[in-house]
C-alpha positions in Angstrom: -6.8 63.6 10.1 -7.7 62.2 6.8 -4.2 61.2 6.2 -3.8 59.6 9.5 -7.1 57.7 9.0 -6.0 56.5 5.5 -2.6 55.4 6.9 -4.3 53.4 9.7 -6.8 51.9 7.1 -3.8 50.8 4.9 -2.0 49.4 7.9 -4.9 47.4 9.0 -5.5 46.1 5.4 -1.9 45.0 5.0 -2.0 43.3 8.4 -5.1 41.2 7.4 -3.6 40.1 4.2 -0.4 39.1 6.0 -2.4 37.1 8.6 -4.3 35.3 5.8 -1.1 34.4 4.2 0.2 33.0 7.5 -2.8 31.0 8.2 -3.9 29.1 5.1 -7.3 27.6 4.9 -7.6 23.8 5.7 -8.4 21.5 2.8 -11.1 19.2 4.4 -11.6 15.9 2.7 -8.2 15.9 1.1 -6.5 12.4 1.4 -2.7 12.1 1.1 -1.9 8.3 1.1 1.6 7.6 2.4 1.8 4.5 0.2 3.5 3.6 -3.0 1.2 0.6 -3.8 -2.3 -0.3 -2.6 -3.8 -3.7 -2.8 -7.5 -3.8 -2.3 -9.5 -7.0 -1.9 -13.4 -6.8 -1.9 -16.3 -9.4 -1.7 -20.0 -8.8 -2.0 -21.6 -6.2 0.4 -23.3 -7.8 3.5 -21.7 -11.2 2.8 -21.2 -12.9 6.2 -18.2 -14.9 5.0 -14.7 -14.2 6.2 -12.1 -13.8 3.4 -8.6 -13.0 4.3 -5.8 -11.2 2.3 -2.1 -12.3 2.4 0.8 -10.2 0.8 4.4 -11.5 0.7 7.3 -9.1 -0.2 10.5 -10.0 -1.9 12.4 -10.9 1.3 9.7 -13.2 2.7 7.7 -10.7 5.0 4.0 -11.6 4.9 1.3 -9.0 5.9 -1.8 -11.0 7.1 -4.2 -10.8 10.1 -1.8 -12.1 12.6 1.0 -9.9 11.4 -0.5 -6.7 10.2 2.8 -4.9 9.7 5.5 -6.6 7.9 8.5 -4.7 6.2 6.9 -1.7 4.3 3.5 -3.6 4.1 0.6 -2.7 6.5 -2.7 -4.6 6.6 -5.2 -1.6 7.2 -8.1 -3.7 8.4 -9.0 -7.4 9.0 -12.6 -7.5 7.7 -14.1 -10.6 9.2 -17.4 -10.4 7.3 -20.4 -10.2 9.3 -18.4 -10.5 12.7 -16.9 -7.0 12.9 -18.5 -4.8 10.2 -19.9 -2.0 12.2 -18.9 1.6 13.4 -20.0 3.4 16.5 -22.1 6.6 15.9 -23.3 8.6 18.9 -22.8 5.6 21.1 -24.8 3.3 18.8 -23.4 0.4 16.8 -24.3 0.8 13.2 -23.7 -2.2 10.7 -21.8 -1.4 7.5 -22.3 -3.5 4.4 -18.8 -3.2 2.9 -16.5 -6.1 2.8 -13.0 -5.0 2.1 -9.3 -5.4 3.2 -6.4 -3.2 2.2 -2.7 -3.8 2.2 -0.6 -0.6 1.7 3.1 -0.9 0.6 4.9 2.2 1.8 8.3 1.8 0.3 10.1 0.4 -2.7 11.6 -3.1 -2.1 12.9 -4.6 -5.3 11.7 -8.1 -6.2 8.6 -10.1 -6.4 5.3 -9.6 -4.4 2.7 -12.3 -4.1 -0.9 -11.5 -3.2 -3.2 -14.4 -2.0 -6.6 -14.7 -0.9 -8.2 -17.3 1.4 -11.8 -18.3 2.2 -11.2 -18.3 6.0 -14.8 -19.1 7.0 -17.5 -19.9 4.5 -20.5 -19.2 6.7 -23.0 -19.3 3.6 -21.5 -22.5 2.2 -21.6 -20.8 -1.2 -18.9 -19.7 -3.7 -17.9 -16.2 -3.1 -16.5 -13.9 -5.9 -13.5 -11.7 -4.7 -12.1 -8.9 -6.6 -8.5 -7.9 -6.2 -7.1 -4.5 -7.4 -3.4 -3.3 -7.4 -2.8 0.3 -7.7 0.5 2.2 -8.1 0.0 5.5 -6.3 3.1 7.6 -7.1 3.9 9.6 -9.1 0.4 9.2 -10.6 -2.4 6.6 -9.8 -2.3 3.6 -12.1 -4.3 0.5 -11.9 -1.9 -2.3 -12.5 -4.1 -5.3 -12.0 -7.8 -5.9 -11.5 -9.4 -9.3 -11.5 -12.2 -11.4 -9.8 -11.4 -14.9 -8.3 -14.0 -17.3 -7.1 -13.4 -19.1 -3.8 -15.6 -22.2 -3.2 -15.0 -23.5 0.4 -13.7 -22.9 3.7 -9.9 -22.9 3.7 -9.4 -22.5 0.0 -6.4 -20.4 -0.9 -5.6 -18.8 -4.3 -2.9 -16.5 -5.6 -4.7 -13.5 -7.1 -1.7 -11.9 -8.6 2.2 -11.8 -8.5 4.3 -8.8 -9.7 7.8 -7.5 -9.7 9.0 -4.1 -8.4 12.2 -2.7 -10.0 14.8 -0.4 -8.2 13.1 2.7 -9.8 9.6 1.5 -8.5 8.4 0.3 -12.0 6.2 -2.8 -12.1 6.7 -5.7 -14.4 6.0 -9.5 -14.8 2.3 -9.4 -13.5 1.0 -13.0 -13.5 -1.2 -15.5 -11.5 1.3 -18.3 -11.0 0.0 -20.1 -7.9 2.0 -20.1 -4.7 0.8 -20.9 -1.1 1.5 -18.3 1.5 -0.5 -20.0 4.3 2.2 -22.8 4.4 4.7 -20.1 5.1 2.7 -18.6 7.9 2.4 -22.0 9.7 5.8 -21.5 11.4 4.4 -18.6 13.3 3.1 -18.9 16.8 -0.4 -18.9 15.7 -1.3 -20.5 12.3 -4.1 -19.4 9.9 -6.5 -22.2 11.0 -6.8 -21.1 14.5 -9.3 -18.7 15.8 -8.7 -15.1 15.0 
């Protein structure tokens, strides 16, 4: 009886070990971004102004609020300042102070990218400081560019940064030469000066 009991105990122990290996524990809070490059634009918390992010890829695709997916680029959220900064928790609308737009680039397309910002609606009629950060995600996280640009009035557009991506994914020629992207979007059905 002792040998039978020990054999049953050993079998049960091995079954539990095998079951734990088959069903690995979940890793909550782990984020695995499916992007090669992240472009983040921020302006001061609780600012009611609407600032927009435009990103052009090497073949002329532009990600912006009327075309949130363009080529490998995705505008993750169109932040309209005080107009849409809330979340629903328990059926109640809660205001969030963050002012941020992000474009993710999910593949390597060789050539030059242009990142522009526009003061779409200057509710406060005051200058607003906008920070723009470009991060290369893979194989390791690298901050390629970080700078703050001041926008002074409704409709003002500035080039925050331009950079080139090589075939191997490396980045070069980071600069701030000015180029209008809004002019390029006017040929679409709905231009940037129309209501969102």
